[in-house]
ZAZA-806884 format. One line per 10 residues: number of its first residue (from 1); their letters; for each residue x, y, z of N, C-alpha, C. Coordinates in nm, 3 decimals. Layout:
<nodes>
NUM	a	X,Y,Z,X,Y,Z,X,Y,Z ~ ...
</nodes>
This chain:
<nodes>
1	mkknliwias	0.574,-4.378,2.844,0.530,-4.239,2.863,0.447,-4.195,2.743 ~ 0.339,-4.122,2.769,0.248,-4.083,2.662,0.302,-3.964,2.583 ~ 0.290,-3.972,2.450,0.328,-3.861,2.364,0.208,-3.767,2.353 ~ 0.206,-3.664,2.435,0.088,-3.578,2.440,0.120,-3.429,2.436 ~ 0.245,-3.393,2.403,0.280,-3.252,2.391,0.271,-3.208,2.245 ~ 0.199,-3.099,2.222,0.186,-3.040,2.088,0.250,-2.902,2.092 ~ 0.339,-2.876,1.998,0.415,-2.752,1.998,0.365,-2.655,1.893 ~ 0.347,-2.529,1.932,0.325,-2.421,1.837,0.459,-2.348,1.829 ~ 0.532,-2.373,1.723,0.672,-2.330,1.714,0.693,-2.231,1.599 ~ 0.792,-2.146,1.618,0.827,-2.050,1.513,0.951,-1.974,1.555
11	ypksgntwvr	1.013,-1.908,1.460,1.111,-1.807,1.493,1.032,-1.688,1.549 ~ 1.090,-1.609,1.641,1.016,-1.494,1.695,0.962,-1.401,1.585 ~ 0.846,-1.347,1.608,0.780,-1.251,1.520,0.743,-1.311,1.385 ~ 0.697,-1.434,1.389,0.659,-1.503,1.265,0.512,-1.545,1.262 ~ 0.436,-1.516,1.368,0.294,-1.550,1.368,0.252,-1.650,1.473 ~ 0.340,-1.682,1.566,0.310,-1.780,1.670,0.187,-1.738,1.752 ~ 0.186,-1.614,1.796,0.074,-1.565,1.876,-0.056,-1.567,1.797 ~ -0.049,-1.533,1.672,-0.167,-1.536,1.585,-0.229,-1.675,1.581 ~ -0.146,-1.776,1.560,-0.197,-1.914,1.555,-0.253,-1.956,1.690 ~ -0.192,-1.913,1.798,-0.244,-1.947,1.930,-0.384,-1.887,1.951
21	tiiqsavtgs	-0.407,-1.765,1.900,-0.540,-1.706,1.913,-0.642,-1.782,1.830 ~ -0.600,-1.835,1.717,-0.690,-1.915,1.633,-0.733,-2.041,1.708 ~ -0.637,-2.107,1.772,-0.669,-2.228,1.848,-0.759,-2.194,1.967 ~ -0.729,-2.084,2.034,-0.812,-2.041,2.147,-0.955,-2.014,2.101 ~ -0.970,-1.947,1.990,-1.103,-1.915,1.937,-1.179,-2.041,1.897 ~ -1.107,-2.136,1.835,-1.171,-2.261,1.792,-1.217,-2.344,1.911 ~ -1.137,-2.349,2.016,-1.167,-2.433,2.132,-1.270,-2.370,2.225 ~ -1.257,-2.238,2.247,-1.342,-2.171,2.346,-1.456,-2.090,2.286 ~ -1.444,-2.056,2.158,-1.547,-1.976,2.093,-1.520,-1.827,2.095 ~ -1.408,-1.785,2.155,-1.374,-1.643,2.160,-1.223,-1.627,2.181
31	vdlsqlgsfi	-1.177,-1.503,2.169,-1.036,-1.472,2.191,-1.025,-1.378,2.310 ~ -0.938,-1.413,2.403,-0.910,-1.328,2.518,-0.759,-1.324,2.536 ~ -0.697,-1.214,2.492,-0.552,-1.204,2.497,-0.498,-1.216,2.639 ~ -0.578,-1.174,2.737,-0.532,-1.181,2.876,-0.521,-1.324,2.926 ~ -0.589,-1.417,2.858,-0.586,-1.557,2.899,-0.502,-1.644,2.806 ~ -0.444,-1.583,2.702,-0.372,-1.661,2.602,-0.251,-1.733,2.661 ~ -0.181,-1.667,2.752,-0.062,-1.725,2.812,-0.090,-1.846,2.899 ~ -0.208,-1.854,2.956,-0.245,-1.971,3.035,-0.311,-2.077,2.948 ~ -0.377,-2.034,2.840,-0.442,-2.130,2.751,-0.338,-2.210,2.672 ~ -0.242,-2.140,2.610,-0.127,-2.206,2.545,-0.002,-2.140,2.600
41	pnfaarvsnl	0.053,-2.196,2.708,0.166,-2.129,2.775,0.296,-2.133,2.696 ~ 0.378,-2.036,2.725,0.513,-2.032,2.671,0.596,-2.135,2.746 ~ 0.658,-2.228,2.674,0.737,-2.331,2.740,0.847,-2.271,2.826 ~ 0.910,-2.165,2.778,1.017,-2.102,2.856,0.965,-2.052,2.990 ~ 0.843,-2.001,2.991,0.783,-1.955,3.116,0.755,-2.072,3.209 ~ 0.713,-2.185,3.153,0.689,-2.303,3.235,0.819,-2.356,3.296 ~ 0.927,-2.349,3.220,1.058,-2.390,3.274,1.091,-2.305,3.396 ~ 1.069,-2.175,3.383,1.098,-2.085,3.493,1.008,-2.113,3.613 ~ 0.879,-2.131,3.587,0.782,-2.151,3.697,0.807,-2.281,3.772 ~ 0.847,-2.386,3.699,0.865,-2.517,3.762,1.004,-2.537,3.822
51	nrdktivhps	1.091,-2.439,3.803,1.229,-2.453,3.854,1.273,-2.326,3.927 ~ 1.181,-2.268,4.000,1.207,-2.140,4.067,1.321,-2.148,4.169 ~ 1.346,-2.268,4.219,1.451,-2.283,4.320,1.590,-2.295,4.259 ~ 1.599,-2.298,4.125,1.727,-2.314,4.057,1.786,-2.177,4.022 ~ 1.918,-2.169,4.025,1.988,-2.046,3.987,2.087,-2.077,3.876 ~ 2.081,-2.001,3.768,2.176,-2.018,3.658,2.237,-1.883,3.625 ~ 2.356,-1.887,3.565,2.428,-1.763,3.538,2.447,-1.737,3.388 ~ 2.395,-1.829,3.304,2.405,-1.809,3.159,2.280,-1.868,3.095 ~ 2.226,-1.803,2.990,2.104,-1.853,2.926,2.111,-2.000,2.883 ~ 2.228,-2.044,2.837,2.240,-2.181,2.787,2.214,-2.286,2.895
61	qaaqywpptq	2.233,-2.248,3.021,2.215,-2.344,3.130,2.068,-2.382,3.150 ~ 1.978,-2.303,3.094,1.835,-2.334,3.108,1.801,-2.466,3.041 ~ 1.879,-2.504,2.938,1.848,-2.624,2.860,1.846,-2.751,2.944 ~ 1.923,-2.754,3.052,1.926,-2.876,3.135,1.791,-2.903,3.201 ~ 1.708,-2.800,3.209,1.578,-2.816,3.272,1.466,-2.841,3.171 ~ 1.499,-2.836,3.042,1.396,-2.858,2.940,1.338,-2.999,2.944 ~ 1.422,-3.107,2.944,1.364,-3.242,2.944,1.277,-3.271,3.066 ~ 1.324,-3.246,3.190,1.238,-3.277,3.305,1.111,-3.193,3.309 ~ 1.119,-3.069,3.259,1.000,-2.984,3.257,0.896,-3.041,3.160 ~ 0.941,-3.088,3.044,0.849,-3.149,2.948,0.787,-3.276,3.005
71	ttismnagns	0.867,-3.355,3.075,0.815,-3.477,3.137,0.708,-3.444,3.240 ~ 0.732,-3.341,3.320,0.635,-3.300,3.421,0.505,-3.253,3.357 ~ 0.516,-3.170,3.253,0.397,-3.120,3.185,0.318,-3.235,3.123 ~ 0.390,-3.329,3.062,0.325,-3.445,3.000,0.251,-3.529,3.103 ~ 0.315,-3.556,3.214,0.253,-3.636,3.319,0.131,-3.565,3.379 ~ 0.141,-3.434,3.397,0.029,-3.358,3.451,-0.090,-3.354,3.356 ~ -0.061,-3.363,3.226,-0.170,-3.361,3.127,-0.246,-3.492,3.123 ~ -0.183,-3.600,3.167,-0.249,-3.730,3.170,-0.286,-3.778,3.032 ~ -0.414,-3.810,3.013,-0.462,-3.859,2.884,-0.495,-3.747,2.786 ~ -0.485,-3.624,2.830,-0.513,-3.510,2.743,-0.384,-3.463,2.677
81	sailkthnic	-0.399,-3.378,2.576,-0.283,-3.317,2.513,-0.254,-3.182,2.578 ~ -0.128,-3.144,2.579,-0.088,-3.012,2.629,-0.023,-2.938,2.513 ~ -0.075,-2.818,2.485,-0.022,-2.738,2.375,0.068,-2.630,2.432 ~ 0.188,-2.618,2.375,0.288,-2.525,2.426,0.347,-2.440,2.314 ~ 0.380,-2.317,2.349,0.447,-2.226,2.257,0.598,-2.238,2.273 ~ 0.672,-2.231,2.163,0.818,-2.226,2.174,0.879,-2.156,2.053 ~ 0.993,-2.094,2.077,1.077,-2.041,1.969,1.208,-2.119,1.961 ~ 1.222,-2.224,2.042,1.345,-2.303,2.042,1.369,-2.371,1.909 ~ 1.496,-2.390,1.877,1.533,-2.472,1.763,1.501,-2.617,1.795 ~ 1.466,-2.694,1.695,1.437,-2.837,1.712,1.567,-2.913,1.687
91	asfggakfph	1.640,-2.939,1.795,1.774,-2.998,1.780,1.826,-3.045,1.914 ~ 1.940,-3.112,1.911,2.006,-3.150,2.035,2.082,-3.030,2.090 ~ 2.061,-3.004,2.217,2.127,-2.891,2.280,2.144,-2.921,2.428 ~ 2.262,-2.895,2.480,2.287,-2.921,2.621,2.277,-3.068,2.657 ~ 2.307,-3.154,2.560,2.305,-3.297,2.586,2.170,-3.364,2.574 ~ 2.069,-3.289,2.530,1.935,-3.347,2.518,1.866,-3.295,2.392 ~ 1.778,-3.376,2.337,1.702,-3.335,2.220,1.587,-3.245,2.262 ~ 1.561,-3.145,2.180,1.441,-3.063,2.197,1.364,-3.063,2.065 ~ 1.232,-3.088,2.071,1.156,-3.125,2.189,1.187,-3.269,2.233 ~ 1.148,-3.300,2.355,1.170,-3.433,2.412,1.094,-3.536,2.328
101	ptvtqsaiyi	1.164,-3.628,2.258,1.095,-3.720,2.164,0.999,-3.817,2.231 ~ 1.020,-3.848,2.357,0.933,-3.947,2.421,0.799,-3.890,2.464 ~ 0.785,-3.756,2.464,0.658,-3.697,2.505,0.596,-3.608,2.397 ~ 0.665,-3.590,2.285,0.615,-3.502,2.179,0.523,-3.576,2.084 ~ 0.406,-3.520,2.063,0.308,-3.577,1.971,0.322,-3.518,1.830 ~ 0.324,-3.384,1.820,0.329,-3.318,1.690,0.359,-3.170,1.710 ~ 0.363,-3.096,1.600,0.390,-2.953,1.608,0.327,-2.881,1.490 ~ 0.293,-2.755,1.513,0.260,-2.663,1.404,0.376,-2.564,1.399 ~ 0.435,-2.549,1.281,0.547,-2.455,1.267,0.505,-2.344,1.172 ~ 0.519,-2.219,1.219,0.483,-2.103,1.138,0.610,-2.038,1.086
111	vrdprdvais	0.618,-2.020,0.956,0.735,-1.959,0.894,0.693,-1.829,0.827 ~ 0.785,-1.733,0.826,0.758,-1.602,0.765,0.882,-1.556,0.691 ~ 0.863,-1.482,0.584,0.975,-1.426,0.508,1.071,-1.358,0.606 ~ 1.198,-1.399,0.606,1.292,-1.347,0.705,1.313,-1.196,0.697 ~ 1.289,-1.138,0.580,1.304,-0.993,0.568,1.197,-0.920,0.650 ~ 1.074,-0.972,0.645,0.968,-0.914,0.728,0.987,-0.949,0.875 ~ 1.042,-1.067,0.902,1.073,-1.103,1.040,1.172,-1.002,1.098 ~ 1.273,-0.967,1.020,1.376,-0.873,1.067,1.315,-0.738,1.102 ~ 1.222,-0.691,1.022,1.157,-0.563,1.049,1.077,-0.570,1.179 ~ 0.996,-0.674,1.193,0.915,-0.689,1.313,1.001,-0.713,1.437
121	yshhfnhdlp	1.106,-0.792,1.419,1.201,-0.823,1.527,1.266,-0.694,1.578 ~ 1.303,-0.606,1.486,1.371,-0.483,1.525,1.280,-0.394,1.610 ~ 1.152,-0.388,1.574,1.058,-0.307,1.652,1.028,-0.371,1.788 ~ 1.005,-0.502,1.787,0.966,-0.570,1.911,1.077,-0.568,2.015 ~ 1.201,-0.593,1.971,1.313,-0.601,2.065,1.393,-0.471,2.074 ~ 1.343,-0.367,2.008,1.405,-0.235,2.015,1.549,-0.236,1.963 ~ 1.570,-0.304,1.849,1.700,-0.303,1.781,1.688,-0.220,1.654 ~ 1.801,-0.168,1.604,1.794,-0.111,1.470,1.794,-0.226,1.369 ~ 1.757,-0.197,1.246,1.739,-0.303,1.148,1.867,-0.383,1.120 ~ 1.983,-0.319,1.101,2.105,-0.398,1.079,2.133,-0.495,1.194
131	aaiellmndk	2.108,-0.451,1.317,2.131,-0.539,1.432,2.035,-0.656,1.430 ~ 1.909,-0.630,1.392,1.810,-0.738,1.384,1.849,-0.839,1.277 ~ 1.894,-0.791,1.162,1.937,-0.881,1.055,2.055,-0.966,1.100 ~ 2.147,-0.903,1.171,2.264,-0.976,1.222,2.221,-1.087,1.318 ~ 2.122,-1.059,1.403,2.074,-1.159,1.497,2.004,-1.274,1.424 ~ 1.930,-1.243,1.318,1.863,-1.348,1.241,1.964,-1.440,1.173 ~ 2.088,-1.393,1.159,2.191,-1.472,1.094,2.290,-1.532,1.194 ~ 2.258,-1.518,1.323,2.348,-1.565,1.429,2.305,-1.705,1.475 ~ 2.386,-1.805,1.445,2.353,-1.943,1.483,2.360,-1.967,1.633 ~ 2.410,-1.868,1.709,2.418,-1.883,1.855,2.323,-1.788,1.927
141	nfnfklqdyl	2.221,-1.742,1.856,2.130,-1.642,1.910,2.038,-1.701,2.018 ~ 2.040,-1.638,2.135,1.948,-1.672,2.243,1.846,-1.561,2.259 ~ 1.725,-1.600,2.296,1.621,-1.506,2.336,1.606,-1.523,2.486 ~ 1.637,-1.420,2.563,1.633,-1.438,2.709,1.597,-1.307,2.779 ~ 1.561,-1.320,2.905,1.534,-1.205,2.990,1.647,-1.192,3.091 ~ 1.702,-1.074,3.103,1.815,-1.053,3.194,1.780,-1.088,3.338 ~ 1.654,-1.064,3.375,1.614,-1.089,3.514,1.575,-1.234,3.540 ~ 1.573,-1.317,3.434,1.529,-1.456,3.452,1.585,-1.544,3.340 ~ 1.708,-1.591,3.356,1.771,-1.673,3.253,1.700,-1.807,3.233 ~ 1.622,-1.850,3.331,1.549,-1.976,3.315,1.448,-1.968,3.201
151	rsefiaswna	1.407,-1.847,3.165,1.312,-1.828,3.054,1.381,-1.826,2.917 ~ 1.506,-1.862,2.912,1.583,-1.853,2.788,1.532,-1.949,2.681 ~ 1.545,-1.903,2.557,1.515,-1.987,2.440,1.636,-1.984,2.347 ~ 1.675,-2.100,2.297,1.784,-2.105,2.200,1.720,-2.105,2.062 ~ 1.718,-1.988,1.997,1.647,-1.975,1.870,1.741,-1.989,1.749 ~ 1.872,-1.971,1.770,1.971,-1.981,1.663,1.940,-1.882,1.551 ~ 1.981,-1.912,1.430,1.951,-1.825,1.315,1.815,-1.859,1.259 ~ 1.762,-1.770,1.178,1.632,-1.797,1.113,1.640,-1.926,1.033 ~ 1.745,-1.941,0.956,1.758,-2.057,0.868,1.770,-2.187,0.948 ~ 1.854,-2.186,1.050,1.873,-2.306,1.131,1.743,-2.344,1.202
161	nvrswmaasf	1.671,-2.246,1.252,1.546,-2.272,1.321,1.444,-2.334,1.225 ~ 1.427,-2.272,1.110,1.330,-2.323,1.012,1.367,-2.464,0.967 ~ 1.492,-2.483,0.929,1.536,-2.613,0.880,1.520,-2.723,0.985 ~ 1.545,-2.688,1.111,1.539,-2.789,1.217,1.397,-2.844,1.233 ~ 1.298,-2.757,1.226,1.160,-2.803,1.241,1.109,-2.871,1.114 ~ 1.159,-2.829,0.999,1.122,-2.896,0.874,1.174,-3.040,0.871 ~ 1.280,-3.067,0.945,1.342,-3.200,0.946,1.300,-3.283,1.067 ~ 1.201,-3.238,1.142,1.160,-3.308,1.264,1.114,-3.450,1.235 ~ 1.131,-3.538,1.333,1.095,-3.680,1.316,0.949,-3.707,1.350 ~ 0.877,-3.607,1.399,0.736,-3.622,1.435,0.652,-3.538,1.338
171	pvlliryedl	0.520,-3.558,1.334,0.436,-3.483,1.240,0.443,-3.332,1.265 ~ 0.466,-3.256,1.157,0.471,-3.110,1.166,0.385,-3.050,1.055 ~ 0.292,-2.964,1.093,0.214,-2.887,0.996,0.287,-2.754,0.975 ~ 0.337,-2.734,0.852,0.410,-2.611,0.820,0.312,-2.509,0.763 ~ 0.309,-2.392,0.823,0.220,-2.284,0.780,0.302,-2.161,0.748 ~ 0.271,-2.098,0.635,0.336,-1.971,0.602,0.249,-1.855,0.653 ~ 0.312,-1.762,0.720,0.245,-1.642,0.769,0.169,-1.573,0.656 ~ 0.233,-1.566,0.541,0.175,-1.497,0.426,0.047,-1.564,0.378 ~ 0.041,-1.698,0.386,-0.081,-1.770,0.346,-0.193,-1.747,0.446 ~ -0.157,-1.734,0.573,-0.257,-1.706,0.675,-0.316,-1.567,0.653
181	lsqpeaiide	-0.236,-1.475,0.601,-0.286,-1.342,0.567,-0.378,-1.346,0.445 ~ -0.338,-1.418,0.342,-0.410,-1.413,0.215,-0.529,-1.507,0.207 ~ -0.525,-1.619,0.279,-0.635,-1.715,0.276,-0.660,-1.771,0.416 ~ -0.702,-1.686,0.508,-0.713,-1.727,0.649,-0.805,-1.845,0.673 ~ -0.919,-1.850,0.607,-1.014,-1.957,0.636,-0.959,-2.094,0.595 ~ -0.888,-2.099,0.483,-0.829,-2.226,0.437,-0.721,-2.273,0.535 ~ -0.638,-2.181,0.583,-0.531,-2.219,0.676,-0.588,-2.254,0.812 ~ -0.691,-2.181,0.856,-0.756,-2.215,0.983,-0.814,-2.356,0.976 ~ -0.871,-2.390,0.864,-0.925,-2.526,0.846,-0.814,-2.630,0.858 ~ -0.696,-2.601,0.800,-0.582,-2.693,0.812,-0.540,-2.709,0.958
191	iitfleidpk	-0.540,-2.599,1.031,-0.497,-2.603,1.172,-0.592,-2.687,1.255 ~ -0.722,-2.662,1.245,-0.817,-2.735,1.331,-0.829,-2.881,1.288 ~ -0.806,-2.908,1.161,-0.806,-3.048,1.114,-0.683,-3.121,1.169 ~ -0.568,-3.057,1.162,-0.445,-3.118,1.211,-0.453,-3.147,1.360 ~ -0.513,-3.055,1.436,-0.524,-3.070,1.581,-0.648,-3.149,1.622 ~ -0.728,-3.187,1.524,-0.851,-3.264,1.550,-0.943,-3.190,1.647 ~ -0.960,-3.061,1.620,-1.048,-2.977,1.702,-1.187,-2.974,1.639 ~ -1.287,-2.991,1.722,-1.426,-2.969,1.680,-1.459,-2.825,1.721 ~ -1.451,-2.729,1.629,-1.459,-2.588,1.668,-1.596,-2.549,1.724 ~ -1.592,-2.462,1.824,-1.715,-2.415,1.887,-1.791,-2.315,1.800
201	ipidkisaat	-1.717,-2.249,1.710,-1.779,-2.153,1.619,-1.731,-2.181,1.476 ~ -1.805,-2.138,1.375,-1.765,-2.164,1.236,-1.632,-2.099,1.201 ~ -1.569,-2.151,1.098,-1.437,-2.103,1.057,-1.439,-1.955,1.022 ~ -1.547,-1.908,0.956,-1.550,-1.766,0.921,-1.556,-1.678,1.045 ~ -1.617,-1.727,1.153,-1.622,-1.652,1.279,-1.485,-1.653,1.347 ~ -1.416,-1.766,1.337,-1.280,-1.774,1.391,-1.190,-1.674,1.317 ~ -1.203,-1.671,1.185,-1.123,-1.580,1.104,-1.149,-1.434,1.143 ~ -1.275,-1.400,1.163,-1.310,-1.262,1.200,-1.256,-1.227,1.339 ~ -1.267,-1.322,1.432,-1.224,-1.299,1.570,-1.073,-1.286,1.582 ~ -1.000,-1.342,1.485,-0.853,-1.343,1.492,-0.789,-1.262,1.380
211	sfktlsqqer	-0.867,-1.176,1.316,-0.808,-1.089,1.215,-0.712,-0.991,1.283 ~ -0.616,-0.941,1.209,-0.520,-0.847,1.267,-0.591,-0.725,1.324 ~ -0.693,-0.676,1.254,-0.766,-0.559,1.299,-0.832,-0.584,1.434 ~ -0.897,-0.702,1.448,-0.967,-0.735,1.572,-0.868,-0.752,1.687 ~ -0.758,-0.823,1.664,-0.659,-0.845,1.769,-0.592,-0.714,1.810 ~ -0.566,-0.628,1.712,-0.505,-0.498,1.741,-0.599,-0.412,1.826 ~ -0.727,-0.415,1.794,-0.825,-0.338,1.872,-0.832,-0.389,2.016 ~ -0.831,-0.523,2.032,-0.837,-0.578,2.167,-0.712,-0.541,2.246 ~ -0.594,-0.541,2.180,-0.472,-0.502,2.249,-0.479,-0.356,2.295 ~ -0.529,-0.268,2.209,-0.538,-0.127,2.244,-0.636,-0.104,2.359
221	qkgfsekahs	-0.743,-0.183,2.361,-0.847,-0.164,2.464,-0.809,-0.227,2.597 ~ -0.746,-0.345,2.593,-0.723,-0.421,2.715,-0.575,-0.445,2.747 ~ -0.488,-0.413,2.651,-0.346,-0.440,2.672,-0.311,-0.584,2.638 ~ -0.181,-0.613,2.638,-0.133,-0.747,2.608,0.002,-0.765,2.675 ~ 0.011,-0.860,2.765,0.131,-0.877,2.847,0.253,-0.919,2.767 ~ 0.235,-0.973,2.647,0.348,-1.023,2.569,0.416,-0.915,2.486 ~ 0.361,-0.794,2.486,0.427,-0.689,2.409,0.550,-0.639,2.484 ~ 0.647,-0.592,2.407,0.770,-0.540,2.468,0.778,-0.390,2.447 ~ 0.839,-0.321,2.542,0.859,-0.177,2.532,0.724,-0.106,2.512 ~ 0.722,0.000,2.435,0.598,0.074,2.413,0.537,0.046,2.276
231	vdffrvgkar	0.598,-0.044,2.202,0.551,-0.077,2.067,0.437,-0.177,2.076 ~ 0.331,-0.153,1.999,0.219,-0.248,1.996,0.267,-0.383,1.948 ~ 0.215,-0.491,2.009,0.251,-0.625,1.964,0.196,-0.648,1.824 ~ 0.068,-0.618,1.805,0.006,-0.629,1.673,0.025,-0.495,1.603 ~ 0.143,-0.479,1.541,0.189,-0.348,1.494,0.142,-0.316,1.353 ~ 0.168,-0.406,1.257,0.132,-0.382,1.117,0.056,-0.501,1.058 ~ 0.114,-0.621,1.070,0.045,-0.739,1.019,0.034,-0.746,0.868 ~ 0.142,-0.713,0.800,0.142,-0.717,0.653,0.260,-0.799,0.602 ~ 0.248,-0.842,0.477,0.357,-0.912,0.410,0.432,-0.815,0.318 ~ 0.552,-0.852,0.284,0.634,-0.779,0.188,0.662,-0.634,0.231
241	qwvqddarfk	0.676,-0.611,0.360,0.716,-0.479,0.407,0.857,-0.445,0.359 ~ 0.937,-0.549,0.339,1.077,-0.533,0.301,1.096,-0.469,0.164 ~ 0.993,-0.472,0.080,1.006,-0.424,-0.058,1.047,-0.277,-0.062 ~ 1.005,-0.199,0.036,1.034,-0.057,0.037,1.184,-0.028,0.050 ~ 1.259,-0.123,0.100,1.403,-0.101,0.120,1.477,-0.233,0.104 ~ 1.452,-0.301,-0.007,1.498,-0.438,-0.021,1.649,-0.455,-0.023 ~ 1.724,-0.351,-0.060,1.869,-0.364,-0.067,1.930,-0.394,0.070 ~ 1.867,-0.350,0.175,1.922,-0.368,0.309,1.916,-0.515,0.354 ~ 1.835,-0.594,0.284,1.816,-0.733,0.325,1.901,-0.830,0.242 ~ 1.990,-0.775,0.160,2.073,-0.859,0.073,2.151,-0.966,0.151
251	plvdaysetm	2.208,-0.935,0.269,2.280,-1.040,0.342,2.192,-1.161,0.375 ~ 2.067,-1.136,0.412,1.974,-1.246,0.441,1.946,-1.329,0.317 ~ 1.920,-1.261,0.207,1.888,-1.331,0.083,2.009,-1.410,0.033 ~ 2.126,-1.349,0.038,2.247,-1.419,-0.008,2.273,-1.545,0.074 ~ 2.250,-1.535,0.205,2.280,-1.648,0.293,2.174,-1.757,0.288 ~ 2.048,-1.718,0.271,1.938,-1.813,0.289,1.848,-1.827,0.167 ~ 1.900,-1.795,0.051,1.818,-1.798,-0.071,1.761,-1.938,-0.099 ~ 1.839,-2.041,-0.068,1.791,-2.177,-0.096,1.667,-2.210,-0.014 ~ 1.673,-2.183,0.115,1.557,-2.209,0.201,1.441,-2.119,0.165 ~ 1.469,-1.993,0.139,1.363,-1.898,0.103,1.292,-1.940,-0.025
261	aelgyevt	1.368,-1.981,-0.126,1.309,-2.024,-0.252,1.226,-2.151,-0.233 ~ 1.276,-2.242,-0.150,1.203,-2.365,-0.123,1.068,-2.337,-0.057 ~ 1.063,-2.231,0.021,0.940,-2.195,0.090,0.851,-2.101,0.008 ~ 0.897,-2.068,-0.112,0.816,-1.987,-0.202,0.835,-1.838,-0.187 ~ 0.947,-1.794,-0.126,0.972,-1.652,-0.110,1.058,-1.600,-0.224 ~ 1.030,-1.480,-0.268,1.100,-1.418,-0.378,1.245,-1.393,-0.342 ~ 1.337,-1.438,-0.425,1.479,-1.414,-0.404,1.540,-1.359,-0.532 ~ 1.555,-1.228,-0.538,1.608,-1.165,-0.660,1.736,-1.091,-0.630
</nodes>
């Protein structure tokens, strides 16, 4: 079986969508948020679409359909690569490894300071900040839709998710959200080099087309199906938002200081 699946992976609210727009811009020459879900689909959505006849009563049961769904996607891609979005942990779950090792080619993993993740997570999922922090520290955390458990993702805690992809047995390009903010053209170059993309437009044009300002404007003008509730998906797009109230994030820092320090995040 051909290893032709490429994963764009991250903990939720860490920059996954941003990287997908960069790839879309590099391949097609422009960004269209309305087409992003079909250009780089959410794996959880593909599980749901390809298993519509199945009924499950708990989010964890979706995992049994992950291996056959990956096999189907791989076979349908043929000699081409298929790029997929996921927030799943890279680990054995439900009796099978994720991602499926026999069809996985590589992955790009985007990591973000967990304190800023907690802030963005709280707005996106309509939680208060303490609840969001608690979820980031929950090793049994699922991301799911009540109306469709087949779309479930096992994201675990921030630390477990990050560590699992850092330890993957296949090639992984690790990108920090903060570096994409501060030096976008350099990181975009890393992305297109890793994916062996011959970009349709220059890197500076890709950077301009995928800046937070540009993406936010497009969302306001045309909408974006991936946003939740009434909060804009591209809400702030800044680093170190946590500094204004850093004491509230002490549980995260105490628990995950080793991983945070290894990734270059301030732990005081």
